[in-house]
BALODO-859112 format. One record per residue (C-alpha): x, y, z; residue in one letter. Coordinates in Angstrom, 2 decimals, padded with zeros to 5 digits. Layout:
N
r c1 = X c2 = Y c3 = Z res = A
...
% end
This chain:
315
r c1 = 022.31 c2 = -017.41 c3 = -003.12 res = M
r c1 = 018.76 c2 = -018.74 c3 = -003.49 res = N
r c1 = 016.91 c2 = -016.36 c3 = -005.80 res = A
r c1 = 013.39 c2 = -017.40 c3 = -004.83 res = I
r c1 = 013.46 c2 = -016.01 c3 = -001.24 res = P
r c1 = 015.03 c2 = -012.80 c3 = -002.53 res = L
r c1 = 012.35 c2 = -012.49 c3 = -005.17 res = L
r c1 = 009.59 c2 = -013.01 c3 = -002.62 res = A
r c1 = 011.18 c2 = -010.52 c3 = -000.21 res = A
r c1 = 011.44 c2 = -007.84 c3 = -002.89 res = A
r c1 = 007.84 c2 = -008.38 c3 = -003.98 res = A
r c1 = 006.23 c2 = -008.45 c3 = -000.55 res = L
r c1 = 008.43 c2 = -006.24 c3 = 001.60 res = A
r c1 = 008.74 c2 = -003.42 c3 = -000.89 res = G
r c1 = 011.28 c2 = -000.63 c3 = -000.54 res = C
r c1 = 011.72 c2 = 001.90 c3 = 002.24 res = Y
r c1 = 012.97 c2 = 005.47 c3 = 002.01 res = M
r c1 = 014.38 c2 = 007.70 c3 = 004.76 res = T
r c1 = 013.95 c2 = 011.47 c3 = 004.95 res = G
r c1 = 015.16 c2 = 014.07 c3 = 007.43 res = R
r c1 = 012.69 c2 = 016.45 c3 = 009.10 res = V
r c1 = 013.53 c2 = 019.48 c3 = 011.27 res = P
r c1 = 012.38 c2 = 019.61 c3 = 014.86 res = V
r c1 = 010.03 c2 = 022.54 c3 = 014.24 res = Q
r c1 = 008.12 c2 = 020.60 c3 = 011.59 res = A
r c1 = 007.50 c2 = 017.75 c3 = 014.03 res = M
r c1 = 006.75 c2 = 020.12 c3 = 016.88 res = R
r c1 = 004.01 c2 = 021.76 c3 = 014.84 res = G
r c1 = 001.99 c2 = 018.53 c3 = 014.53 res = L
r c1 = -001.39 c2 = 018.83 c3 = 016.18 res = A
r c1 = -001.88 c2 = 015.08 c3 = 016.56 res = G
r c1 = -005.13 c2 = 013.14 c3 = 016.36 res = G
r c1 = -004.56 c2 = 012.37 c3 = 012.66 res = F
r c1 = -007.00 c2 = 009.96 c3 = 011.03 res = D
r c1 = -004.70 c2 = 009.18 c3 = 008.10 res = G
r c1 = -001.21 c2 = 009.75 c3 = 006.62 res = P
r c1 = 000.30 c2 = 013.23 c3 = 006.55 res = R
r c1 = 003.20 c2 = 014.91 c3 = 004.79 res = M
r c1 = 005.70 c2 = 016.57 c3 = 007.12 res = V
r c1 = 008.22 c2 = 018.85 c3 = 005.43 res = D
r c1 = 007.91 c2 = 016.74 c3 = 002.27 res = G
r c1 = 008.18 c2 = 013.38 c3 = 004.05 res = Q
r c1 = 005.29 c2 = 010.92 c3 = 004.55 res = P
r c1 = 004.23 c2 = 010.27 c3 = 008.13 res = L
r c1 = 001.83 c2 = 007.40 c3 = 008.84 res = E
r c1 = 001.31 c2 = 004.97 c3 = 011.73 res = P
r c1 = 003.80 c2 = 002.51 c3 = 010.23 res = G
r c1 = 006.53 c2 = 005.13 c3 = 009.81 res = T
r c1 = 009.69 c2 = 004.46 c3 = 011.81 res = M
r c1 = 011.26 c2 = 007.47 c3 = 013.53 res = I
r c1 = 014.75 c2 = 008.07 c3 = 014.86 res = R
r c1 = 015.85 c2 = 011.25 c3 = 016.65 res = A
r c1 = 019.20 c2 = 012.94 c3 = 016.06 res = E
r c1 = 020.13 c2 = 014.45 c3 = 019.42 res = L
r c1 = 022.04 c2 = 017.66 c3 = 020.05 res = T
r c1 = 024.91 c2 = 015.74 c3 = 021.69 res = D
r c1 = 025.63 c2 = 014.01 c3 = 018.36 res = G
r c1 = 024.04 c2 = 010.66 c3 = 019.21 res = T
r c1 = 020.94 c2 = 009.02 c3 = 017.76 res = E
r c1 = 018.10 c2 = 007.09 c3 = 019.34 res = T
r c1 = 016.95 c2 = 003.65 c3 = 018.20 res = R
r c1 = 014.13 c2 = 003.44 c3 = 015.66 res = W
r c1 = 010.61 c2 = 003.61 c3 = 017.11 res = F
r c1 = 007.20 c2 = 003.46 c3 = 015.42 res = Q
r c1 = 004.95 c2 = 006.48 c3 = 014.94 res = A
r c1 = 001.66 c2 = 004.62 c3 = 015.43 res = G
r c1 = 001.50 c2 = 004.78 c3 = 019.22 res = H
r c1 = 003.33 c2 = 008.06 c3 = 019.80 res = L
r c1 = 001.86 c2 = 010.88 c3 = 021.82 res = R
r c1 = 002.75 c2 = 014.55 c3 = 021.43 res = V
r c1 = 002.81 c2 = 017.44 c3 = 023.88 res = S
r c1 = 004.37 c2 = 020.86 c3 = 024.15 res = D
r c1 = 007.44 c2 = 019.13 c3 = 025.65 res = E
r c1 = 008.14 c2 = 016.43 c3 = 023.07 res = G
r c1 = 007.29 c2 = 013.02 c3 = 021.66 res = L
r c1 = 006.42 c2 = 010.13 c3 = 023.98 res = M
r c1 = 006.06 c2 = 006.47 c3 = 023.08 res = T
r c1 = 003.37 c2 = 006.00 c3 = 025.76 res = T
r c1 = 001.06 c2 = 008.21 c3 = 027.77 res = D
r c1 = 002.95 c2 = 009.01 c3 = 031.00 res = P
r c1 = 001.07 c2 = 007.38 c3 = 033.89 res = P
r c1 = -000.63 c2 = 009.71 c3 = 036.29 res = S
r c1 = 000.77 c2 = 009.01 c3 = 039.75 res = T
r c1 = -000.34 c2 = 012.19 c3 = 041.44 res = G
r c1 = 001.25 c2 = 015.66 c3 = 041.52 res = P
r c1 = 004.73 c2 = 015.99 c3 = 040.10 res = G
r c1 = 006.76 c2 = 014.72 c3 = 037.20 res = A
r c1 = 005.78 c2 = 011.59 c3 = 035.25 res = R
r c1 = 008.18 c2 = 009.20 c3 = 033.54 res = S
r c1 = 007.92 c2 = 007.73 c3 = 030.03 res = A
r c1 = 010.25 c2 = 006.99 c3 = 027.13 res = T
r c1 = 010.47 c2 = 009.75 c3 = 024.57 res = G
r c1 = 012.40 c2 = 012.67 c3 = 023.11 res = V
r c1 = 012.13 c2 = 016.31 c3 = 024.21 res = R
r c1 = 012.04 c2 = 018.95 c3 = 021.52 res = W
r c1 = 014.89 c2 = 020.76 c3 = 023.26 res = S
r c1 = 017.26 c2 = 017.79 c3 = 023.05 res = E
r c1 = 016.55 c2 = 016.90 c3 = 019.40 res = A
r c1 = 018.42 c2 = 018.32 c3 = 016.42 res = R
r c1 = 016.29 c2 = 016.61 c3 = 013.73 res = A
r c1 = 014.16 c2 = 013.52 c3 = 013.14 res = F
r c1 = 014.59 c2 = 010.80 c3 = 010.54 res = Q
r c1 = 011.40 c2 = 009.34 c3 = 009.08 res = L
r c1 = 011.53 c2 = 005.99 c3 = 007.29 res = R
r c1 = 008.43 c2 = 004.79 c3 = 005.42 res = S
r c1 = 007.42 c2 = 002.25 c3 = 002.82 res = L
r c1 = 007.72 c2 = 003.80 c3 = -000.64 res = S
r c1 = 004.88 c2 = 002.68 c3 = -002.96 res = P
r c1 = 006.71 c2 = 004.07 c3 = -006.00 res = E
r c1 = 009.91 c2 = 002.12 c3 = -005.36 res = L
r c1 = 007.90 c2 = -000.96 c3 = -004.45 res = S
r c1 = 006.15 c2 = -000.75 c3 = -007.82 res = A
r c1 = 009.46 c2 = -000.27 c3 = -009.64 res = L
r c1 = 010.95 c2 = -003.30 c3 = -007.89 res = S
r c1 = 008.48 c2 = -005.57 c3 = -009.72 res = I
r c1 = 009.65 c2 = -005.01 c3 = -013.34 res = P
r c1 = 013.23 c2 = -004.53 c3 = -012.13 res = M
r c1 = 013.54 c2 = -007.90 c3 = -010.38 res = F
r c1 = 016.80 c2 = -008.78 c3 = -012.20 res = P
r c1 = 018.44 c2 = -005.62 c3 = -010.88 res = Y
r c1 = 017.01 c2 = -006.15 c3 = -007.41 res = V
r c1 = 018.47 c2 = -009.65 c3 = -007.37 res = L
r c1 = 021.80 c2 = -008.35 c3 = -008.67 res = L
r c1 = 021.99 c2 = -005.80 c3 = -005.85 res = I
r c1 = 021.15 c2 = -008.55 c3 = -003.38 res = G
r c1 = 023.93 c2 = -010.77 c3 = -004.66 res = S
r c1 = 026.55 c2 = -008.02 c3 = -004.81 res = L
r c1 = 025.79 c2 = -006.15 c3 = -001.57 res = D
r c1 = 023.68 c2 = -008.13 c3 = 000.87 res = K
r c1 = 023.94 c2 = -005.41 c3 = 003.52 res = H
r c1 = 022.60 c2 = -002.69 c3 = 001.17 res = A
r c1 = 019.83 c2 = -005.04 c3 = 000.03 res = F
r c1 = 018.75 c2 = -005.71 c3 = 003.61 res = D
r c1 = 018.73 c2 = -001.98 c3 = 004.38 res = R
r c1 = 016.43 c2 = -001.21 c3 = 001.44 res = V
r c1 = 013.95 c2 = -003.87 c3 = 002.57 res = L
r c1 = 014.17 c2 = -003.07 c3 = 006.28 res = S
r c1 = 011.76 c2 = -000.67 c3 = 008.03 res = P
r c1 = 014.58 c2 = 000.17 c3 = 010.46 res = T
r c1 = 017.36 c2 = 000.65 c3 = 007.88 res = D
r c1 = 018.83 c2 = -002.72 c3 = 008.84 res = G
r c1 = 019.20 c2 = -001.75 c3 = 012.50 res = E
r c1 = 017.34 c2 = -002.75 c3 = 015.63 res = G
r c1 = 014.11 c2 = -001.24 c3 = 016.85 res = E
r c1 = 013.91 c2 = 000.13 c3 = 020.38 res = G
r c1 = 012.41 c2 = 002.76 c3 = 022.64 res = A
r c1 = 014.02 c2 = 006.20 c3 = 023.06 res = P
r c1 = 015.45 c2 = 007.14 c3 = 026.47 res = P
r c1 = 013.34 c2 = 007.31 c3 = 029.62 res = L
r c1 = 012.51 c2 = 010.92 c3 = 030.48 res = R
r c1 = 010.58 c2 = 012.85 c3 = 033.14 res = L
r c1 = 007.58 c2 = 014.86 c3 = 031.92 res = W
r c1 = 005.38 c2 = 017.47 c3 = 033.51 res = S
r c1 = 001.62 c2 = 017.09 c3 = 033.94 res = E
r c1 = 000.99 c2 = 018.90 c3 = 030.63 res = A
r c1 = -001.68 c2 = 017.12 c3 = 028.54 res = P
r c1 = -000.64 c2 = 014.76 c3 = 025.77 res = T
r c1 = -002.54 c2 = 013.66 c3 = 022.67 res = R
r c1 = -002.14 c2 = 010.64 c3 = 020.37 res = P
r c1 = -000.34 c2 = 011.31 c3 = 017.10 res = L
r c1 = -002.75 c2 = 008.98 c3 = 015.24 res = F
r c1 = -006.25 c2 = 007.79 c3 = 016.04 res = T
r c1 = -007.04 c2 = 004.11 c3 = 016.55 res = F
r c1 = -008.82 c2 = 004.06 c3 = 013.18 res = G
r c1 = -005.74 c2 = 005.42 c3 = 011.42 res = A
r c1 = -003.55 c2 = 002.76 c3 = 013.05 res = R
r c1 = -005.94 c2 = 000.00 c3 = 011.97 res = R
r c1 = -006.22 c2 = 001.31 c3 = 008.39 res = R
r c1 = -002.44 c2 = 001.48 c3 = 008.12 res = A
r c1 = -002.41 c2 = -002.31 c3 = 008.61 res = V
r c1 = -005.56 c2 = -003.53 c3 = 006.86 res = V
r c1 = -008.65 c2 = -002.09 c3 = 005.17 res = Q
r c1 = -011.69 c2 = -003.92 c3 = 003.82 res = A
r c1 = -012.00 c2 = -003.32 c3 = 000.07 res = L
r c1 = -014.96 c2 = -003.56 c3 = -002.34 res = A
r c1 = -014.95 c2 = -002.60 c3 = -006.03 res = V
r c1 = -017.64 c2 = -002.69 c3 = -008.73 res = A
r c1 = -016.68 c2 = -002.04 c3 = -012.35 res = D
r c1 = -017.90 c2 = -001.82 c3 = -015.93 res = V
r c1 = -015.68 c2 = -002.85 c3 = -018.87 res = Q
r c1 = -015.97 c2 = -002.62 c3 = -022.63 res = G
r c1 = -013.95 c2 = -002.76 c3 = -025.88 res = T
r c1 = -014.39 c2 = -001.18 c3 = -029.28 res = Y
r c1 = -015.26 c2 = -004.65 c3 = -030.64 res = R
r c1 = -018.39 c2 = -004.76 c3 = -028.51 res = G
r c1 = -017.17 c2 = -006.95 c3 = -025.65 res = D
r c1 = -018.82 c2 = -006.13 c3 = -022.34 res = F
r c1 = -018.34 c2 = -007.16 c3 = -018.72 res = A
r c1 = -019.20 c2 = -006.10 c3 = -015.22 res = T
r c1 = -017.43 c2 = -007.21 c3 = -012.09 res = G
r c1 = -017.49 c2 = -007.25 c3 = -008.33 res = L
r c1 = -014.35 c2 = -007.63 c3 = -006.20 res = A
r c1 = -014.21 c2 = -008.12 c3 = -002.43 res = I
r c1 = -010.92 c2 = -008.21 c3 = -000.55 res = G
r c1 = -008.49 c2 = -006.14 c3 = 001.47 res = G
r c1 = -005.78 c2 = -003.50 c3 = 001.22 res = R
r c1 = -002.69 c2 = -004.06 c3 = 003.34 res = F
r c1 = -000.20 c2 = -001.38 c3 = 004.49 res = Q
r c1 = -002.28 c2 = 000.99 c3 = 002.34 res = N
r c1 = -000.44 c2 = -000.45 c3 = -000.68 res = V
r c1 = -001.11 c2 = -004.13 c3 = -001.45 res = W
r c1 = -004.58 c2 = -005.14 c3 = -002.63 res = E
r c1 = -005.89 c2 = -008.73 c3 = -002.86 res = F
r c1 = -009.47 c2 = -009.52 c3 = -003.91 res = S
r c1 = -011.85 c2 = -012.29 c3 = -004.91 res = F
r c1 = -013.48 c2 = -011.44 c3 = -008.26 res = V
r c1 = -016.77 c2 = -012.49 c3 = -009.89 res = A
r c1 = -017.28 c2 = -011.34 c3 = -013.48 res = R
r c1 = -019.84 c2 = -012.12 c3 = -016.24 res = P
r c1 = -018.06 c2 = -011.93 c3 = -019.60 res = L
r c1 = -019.75 c2 = -011.24 c3 = -022.92 res = S
r c1 = -017.26 c2 = -011.71 c3 = -025.77 res = I
r c1 = -018.42 c2 = -010.73 c3 = -029.26 res = A
r c1 = -017.71 c2 = -012.57 c3 = -032.53 res = G
r c1 = -016.16 c2 = -015.78 c3 = -031.21 res = V
r c1 = -018.91 c2 = -018.37 c3 = -031.44 res = E
r c1 = -019.99 c2 = -020.12 c3 = -034.64 res = A
r c1 = -021.38 c2 = -017.63 c3 = -037.16 res = G
r c1 = -019.85 c2 = -014.73 c3 = -035.25 res = G
r c1 = -022.06 c2 = -015.15 c3 = -032.21 res = G
r c1 = -021.44 c2 = -013.91 c3 = -028.69 res = R
r c1 = -020.01 c2 = -016.01 c3 = -025.83 res = A
r c1 = -021.52 c2 = -015.30 c3 = -022.40 res = N
r c1 = -019.96 c2 = -016.91 c3 = -019.33 res = V
r c1 = -019.77 c2 = -016.32 c3 = -015.58 res = M
r c1 = -016.18 c2 = -016.49 c3 = -014.37 res = A
r c1 = -014.53 c2 = -016.33 c3 = -010.94 res = Y
r c1 = -010.99 c2 = -015.68 c3 = -009.81 res = G
r c1 = -008.79 c2 = -013.18 c3 = -008.05 res = G
r c1 = -006.83 c2 = -009.98 c3 = -008.45 res = S
r c1 = -003.77 c2 = -008.49 c3 = -006.85 res = M
r c1 = -002.25 c2 = -005.08 c3 = -007.27 res = G
r c1 = -000.75 c2 = -001.95 c3 = -005.78 res = M
r c1 = -002.40 c2 = 001.26 c3 = -004.61 res = H
r c1 = 000.41 c2 = 003.76 c3 = -005.28 res = I
r c1 = -000.01 c2 = 006.92 c3 = -003.21 res = D
r c1 = 003.30 c2 = 008.58 c3 = -002.49 res = G
r c1 = 002.10 c2 = 012.00 c3 = -001.34 res = D
r c1 = -000.33 c2 = 011.00 c3 = 001.45 res = A
r c1 = -003.12 c2 = 012.76 c3 = -000.47 res = D
r c1 = -006.16 c2 = 010.50 c3 = -000.77 res = A
r c1 = -007.52 c2 = 012.57 c3 = -003.65 res = R
r c1 = -005.18 c2 = 010.98 c3 = -006.21 res = F
r c1 = -003.30 c2 = 007.70 c3 = -006.54 res = A
r c1 = -002.36 c2 = 005.15 c3 = -009.21 res = L
r c1 = -003.40 c2 = 001.52 c3 = -009.44 res = Y
r c1 = -001.36 c2 = -001.27 c3 = -011.03 res = L
r c1 = -002.44 c2 = -004.90 c3 = -010.87 res = G
r c1 = -003.45 c2 = -008.12 c3 = -012.55 res = I
r c1 = -006.69 c2 = -010.12 c3 = -012.60 res = E
r c1 = -007.10 c2 = -013.79 c3 = -013.48 res = V
r c1 = -010.56 c2 = -015.36 c3 = -013.73 res = I
r c1 = -011.91 c2 = -018.55 c3 = -015.27 res = G
r c1 = -014.66 c2 = -021.12 c3 = -015.49 res = T
r c1 = -015.02 c2 = -024.78 c3 = -016.51 res = S
r c1 = -018.55 c2 = -024.48 c3 = -017.93 res = K
r c1 = -019.48 c2 = -024.69 c3 = -020.78 res = P
r c1 = -015.79 c2 = -025.30 c3 = -021.40 res = G
r c1 = -012.49 c2 = -024.29 c3 = -019.81 res = E
r c1 = -012.08 c2 = -020.53 c3 = -020.19 res = I
r c1 = -009.32 c2 = -018.43 c3 = -018.59 res = V
r c1 = -009.06 c2 = -014.65 c3 = -018.81 res = S
r c1 = -006.08 c2 = -012.62 c3 = -017.66 res = G
r c1 = -006.03 c2 = -008.84 c3 = -017.50 res = Q
r c1 = -003.38 c2 = -006.20 c3 = -016.81 res = L
r c1 = -005.09 c2 = -003.32 c3 = -015.03 res = K
r c1 = -003.70 c2 = 000.13 c3 = -014.47 res = W
r c1 = -004.87 c2 = 003.71 c3 = -014.29 res = G
r c1 = -005.36 c2 = 006.82 c3 = -012.17 res = P
r c1 = -007.49 c2 = 006.56 c3 = -009.03 res = R
r c1 = -009.43 c2 = 009.59 c3 = -007.81 res = F
r c1 = -010.40 c2 = 009.72 c3 = -004.16 res = G
r c1 = -013.87 c2 = 010.80 c3 = -003.10 res = L
r c1 = -015.12 c2 = 011.27 c3 = 000.45 res = R
r c1 = -015.54 c2 = 008.60 c3 = 003.11 res = H
r c1 = -013.05 c2 = 006.16 c3 = 001.56 res = G
r c1 = -014.75 c2 = 006.02 c3 = -001.85 res = L
r c1 = -012.72 c2 = 006.21 c3 = -005.06 res = F
r c1 = -013.10 c2 = 006.03 c3 = -008.85 res = V
r c1 = -010.49 c2 = 004.33 c3 = -011.03 res = T
r c1 = -010.36 c2 = 005.05 c3 = -014.77 res = V
r c1 = -008.35 c2 = 002.54 c3 = -016.84 res = S
r c1 = -008.59 c2 = 003.30 c3 = -020.58 res = P
r c1 = -005.89 c2 = 000.88 c3 = -021.76 res = L
r c1 = -006.13 c2 = -002.39 c3 = -019.85 res = N
r c1 = -004.97 c2 = -005.45 c3 = -021.78 res = Y
r c1 = -007.04 c2 = -008.65 c3 = -021.63 res = M
r c1 = -006.22 c2 = -012.09 c3 = -022.99 res = K
r c1 = -008.83 c2 = -014.85 c3 = -023.14 res = V
r c1 = -008.02 c2 = -018.54 c3 = -023.71 res = D
r c1 = -010.84 c2 = -020.98 c3 = -024.48 res = V
r c1 = -010.15 c2 = -024.71 c3 = -024.57 res = A
r c1 = -011.57 c2 = -026.86 c3 = -027.35 res = A
r c1 = -014.83 c2 = -028.77 c3 = -026.88 res = T
r c1 = -016.44 c2 = -031.45 c3 = -029.08 res = P
r c1 = -018.48 c2 = -028.81 c3 = -030.89 res = D
r c1 = -016.06 c2 = -025.87 c3 = -030.76 res = R
r c1 = -012.37 c2 = -025.37 c3 = -031.57 res = P
r c1 = -009.99 c2 = -023.69 c3 = -029.15 res = A
r c1 = -009.39 c2 = -019.99 c3 = -029.56 res = W
r c1 = -007.37 c2 = -017.19 c3 = -028.03 res = T
r c1 = -007.90 c2 = -013.47 c3 = -028.30 res = L
r c1 = -006.35 c2 = -010.29 c3 = -026.96 res = G
r c1 = -008.31 c2 = -007.10 c3 = -026.46 res = R
r c1 = -007.71 c2 = -003.58 c3 = -025.16 res = V
r c1 = -010.28 c2 = -002.90 c3 = -022.44 res = V
r c1 = -011.60 c2 = 000.35 c3 = -020.99 res = T
r c1 = -012.64 c2 = 000.05 c3 = -017.35 res = T
r c1 = -014.34 c2 = 002.36 c3 = -014.89 res = V
r c1 = -014.38 c2 = 001.29 c3 = -011.23 res = E
r c1 = -016.23 c2 = 002.57 c3 = -008.21 res = L
r c1 = -014.74 c2 = 001.27 c3 = -005.01 res = G
r c1 = -014.37 c2 = 001.94 c3 = -001.34 res = G
r c1 = -012.32 c2 = 001.00 c3 = 001.70 res = T
r c1 = -013.33 c2 = 000.74 c3 = 005.33 res = L
% end
C-alpha cells in the first residue's frame, strides 16, 4: 500500500462522526439558520449528511443538509414546484414515516488528532481498508442519493440554511492581525490574508516584520521584513462560535540582508466576537529562527517561546 496517498487523505479529508437524532428534535427545527447548530447533541451544518431510518425498518440513502427545506410535514430536498391547487411532488421524508435520523459531519477534534497519530491512521488503513474508507467518507462509505419521491400539500416550506450559511460552510475569507513578543525582548507584528475551508482548514499568506534582540554583533537587534504562509485548523466541535481552538504552523523568510527562515508552532483558545470577529490568545507558541552566514556575520539559530494575541475576522 502506498503510504503517501493515505497520508494526504488523512490530512485533508479529516474524520467524520455519525450521531443519531430523534424525529422530534429534527421536527422542532425552525429553519433559516445562518450557521451551524447542535441538534440533540449532534452538529448540524450545511455539509452534514443525513440518512433517515424509516418505520418499516429500511433506511434512505445519504443526502446533504445544505439544500433541505422543512415544513410541518417533513424534510424535502427541494422546494416542491407550484403547479396549481393540489398536491406537489418532491423527494423527501415525512415526519410520520421516520423513526430517527442519522447525522454525519466532519469532526474537527478527530481531524486534529489524526495529524499527530499518522502512524496509527496508516496502520488502520493497512489492516482494514473498509473501516479506513468509512472514517474518511462523508457518507460512511456508501453512496449518496435522494430520499423517496413523495406528495406534499401546499403548506409553506422554508430553507433549513440560508445561502450565506451554505457559502460559509464551504469557504470564508480570512484576515488576521497580530502582535507577538518574548521575555527576551523580541517583538513582531503580522498580517495574514487567506481563507477558511469547511469551517476547519485555514490557509493564509503572511507578512511579518521581525525584531530579534541580542543576535547581532555586540548584542544588537536584527530587524527584517519576512514573508511566507501559515496553515492550521479552527477546531469548533460544539457549533458555538463563541469559543474554539486554533492549531497551526507558520513559516516565513527573507533573502535580504541574508537568508533568514522562521518557523512557528501556533496554538491557543479562540474567542468569538460578533459579526465574524475573533480574538486568539496564544501564550506558549514556539518559534525557531535560522539565519545563514554572510561575509560579515556567522550563522546562528535560536528558539524562543512567543506570546501572541490575534484579532481576526471571517466573511
